[in-house]
C-alpha positions in Angstrom: 1.4 -3.2 -30.4 -0.2 -3.2 -26.9 1.7 -4.1 -23.8 -1.2 -5.9 -22.1 -2.3 -9.1 -23.6 -5.0 -10.2 -21.2 -8.5 -10.6 -22.6 -9.8 -8.1 -19.9 -8.1 -5.6 -17.7 -6.5 -6.7 -14.4 -8.7 -6.1 -11.3 -7.1 -4.3 -8.4 -8.8 -5.1 -5.3 -7.8 -1.8 -3.6 -8.7 1.9 -3.4 -5.1 2.8 -2.7 -4.2 5.7 -5.0 -0.5 4.8 -4.8 -1.1 1.3 -6.0 -3.3 2.5 -8.8 -0.7 5.1 -9.9 2.1 2.3 -9.8 0.0 0.1 -12.1 -1.0 3.0 -14.3 2.5 4.2 -14.7 3.5 0.6 -15.6 1.1 0.6 -18.5 -1.1 -2.1 -16.9 -4.9 -1.6 -17.5 -7.0 -2.3 -14.5 -10.4 -1.9 -12.9 -10.2 -0.9 -9.2 -12.7 -2.9 -7.2 -12.0 -2.4 -3.4 -12.5 -5.5 -1.3 -14.9 -4.9 1.6 -13.3 -7.1 4.3 -12.7 -6.8 8.0 -8.9 -6.8 8.0 -8.2 -6.6 11.6 -10.9 -9.3 12.4 -9.3 -11.6 9.8 -5.8 -11.1 11.1 -6.9 -11.7 14.6 -8.9 -14.8 13.8 -5.9 -16.2 11.9 -3.8 -16.6 15.0 -0.8 -15.4 12.9 1.7 -13.0 14.4 4.5 -12.6 11.8 4.0 -9.3 9.9 4.8 -10.9 6.6 2.4 -13.7 7.1 -0.4 -11.4 7.9 0.2 -9.1 5.0 0.3 -12.3 2.7 -3.0 -13.5 4.3 -4.8 -10.2 3.8 -3.6 -9.8 0.2 -5.0 -13.2 -0.5 -8.3 -12.5 1.3 -8.8 -9.2 -0.6 -8.1 -10.8 -4.0 -10.4 -13.8 -3.2 -13.2 -11.6 -2.0 -13.3 -9.7 -5.2 -12.5 -12.7 -7.3 -15.6 -14.6 -6.0 -17.8 -11.6 -7.2 -16.2 -11.3 -10.6 -15.6 -14.9 -12.0 -13.2 -15.3 -14.8 -11.3 -12.0 -13.9 -7.6 -11.9 -12.8 -7.7 -10.1 -9.5 -4.7 -8.6 -7.7 -4.8 -8.1 -4.0 -2.2 -6.3 -2.0 -1.4 -5.5 1.7 1.3 -3.9 3.7 2.2 -4.2 7.4 4.7 -2.3 9.4 6.8 -4.0 12.1 9.1 -2.6 14.7 10.9 -5.7 15.9 8.0 -8.2 16.8 5.3 -5.4 17.2 3.0 -4.6 14.4 1.4 -1.2 13.8 -1.9 -0.3 12.4 -3.1 3.2 10.9 -3.2 5.8 13.4 -6.6 6.9 14.3 -6.0 10.6 14.8 -3.1 13.0 15.2 -2.3 12.0 18.7 -1.8 8.4 17.8 0.3 9.5 14.6 2.5 11.4 16.9 2.9 8.4 19.2 3.8 6.1 16.5 6.4 8.5 15.1 8.0 8.9 18.6 8.2 5.2 18.8 9.7 4.8 15.3 12.1 7.8 15.5 15.8 6.8 15.8 15.1 3.2 15.0 14.8 0.7 12.1 11.5 -0.8 11.0 10.3 -3.1 8.3 7.5 -2.7 5.8 6.2 -6.1 4.6 4.5 -5.7 1.2 2.4 -8.7 -0.1 0.7 -9.4 -3.4 -1.6 -12.2 -4.4 -3.1 -12.9 -7.9 -6.3 -14.9 -7.8 -8.7 -16.2 -10.5 -12.0 -17.9 -9.8 -10.9 -18.2 -6.0 -7.6 -20.0 -6.9 -4.4 -18.3 -5.8 -2.1 -18.3 -8.9 0.8 -16.3 -7.3 1.7 -14.7 -4.1 4.8 -12.9 -2.8 5.9 -10.9 0.2 8.8 -8.3 -0.1 10.4 -6.5 2.7 11.8 -2.9 2.8 13.8 -1.7 5.8 13.3 1.9 6.9 15.5 3.9 9.3 13.9 7.0 10.7 16.3 9.6 12.0 16.0 10.8 15.7 13.0 13.5 16.0 12.2 15.8 18.8 8.5 16.4 19.8 8.8 19.9 18.2 10.0 18.3 14.8 7.2 15.6 15.0 4.7 18.4 15.7 6.0 20.5 12.8 5.7 17.5 10.5 2.1 16.7 11.5 1.2 20.4 10.9 2.5 20.2 7.4 1.3 16.7 6.7 -2.4 17.1 7.8 -4.7 14.3 7.1 -2.1 12.4 5.2 -0.3 11.6 8.5 -3.4 9.4 9.5 -3.8 7.7 6.0 -0.8 5.5 6.3 0.5 3.2 9.0 3.5 4.8 10.8 2.1 8.3 10.3 4.2 8.9 7.2 4.1 8.7 3.3 7.6 8.4 2.2 6.7 9.5 -1.3 5.6 12.9 0.2 6.7 14.9 3.2 7.5 11.6 5.1 10.8 11.4 3.2 12.1 14.2 5.6 11.8 11.8 8.5 14.4 9.2 7.3 18.1 8.6 7.4 18.1 5.4 5.4 15.9 3.4 3.1 16.8 -0.2 2.1 14.2 -1.5 -0.4 12.7 -0.7 -3.8 10.3 2.1 -4.3 7.4 -0.1 -5.3 7.7 -2.2 -2.2 7.7 0.9 0.0 4.5 2.1 -1.6 2.8 -1.1 -1.0 2.9 -3.0 -4.4 6.0 -5.1 -5.2 5.8 -4.4 -8.8 8.9 -6.3 -10.0 7.7 -9.8 -9.0 4.2 -9.0 -10.2 5.6 -8.1 -13.7 7.7 -11.2 -13.8 4.8 -13.5 -13.1 2.6 -11.7 -15.7 5.4 -12.2 -18.3 5.6 -15.9 -17.3 1.9 -16.0 -18.1 2.3 -14.5 -21.5 0.1 -11.5 -20.3 2.7 -8.9 -21.3 4.4 -8.1 -24.6 7.8 -7.8 -22.9 
């Protein structure tokens, strides 16, 4: 008996390897078709400022973009924003910016807002935003530099300059949230919705 009951694999509108691994490990068949959208431009034009609202918007926009090009397919969009208080962060452009972000986050608690949206034929069927709270330990400039030496290019591939599933875990004192949300794909509400639509065996 197969787990997935959909007529076609899910479409993941993302090139994130972490999201692809989470779906694959959960036994959900999918086709990865990244959405070619101007995320910063869309966020700016929206006038939204709340990190969770921005993440939700971008998840919907990614899913809608791919859905419009693949009619009939169920498309999953996802996005994640990092907020330190009211201030949002983007992926660091280079090592110097990654170091700057880490200095700002060190010794403080920030939030990751992870959003998902399921779209078919341009219609949003489900969306959700889940928050994880991350407490980074105090860090010296020497410790930040040593971390960046070890992390290499991975430090600029994620907002905040870290990947908690890798060497970034050394930067934290406390993590409050589920593993899937932290990696950018709130899997539990996604699976609950898929079960409600009779798309999963159990």
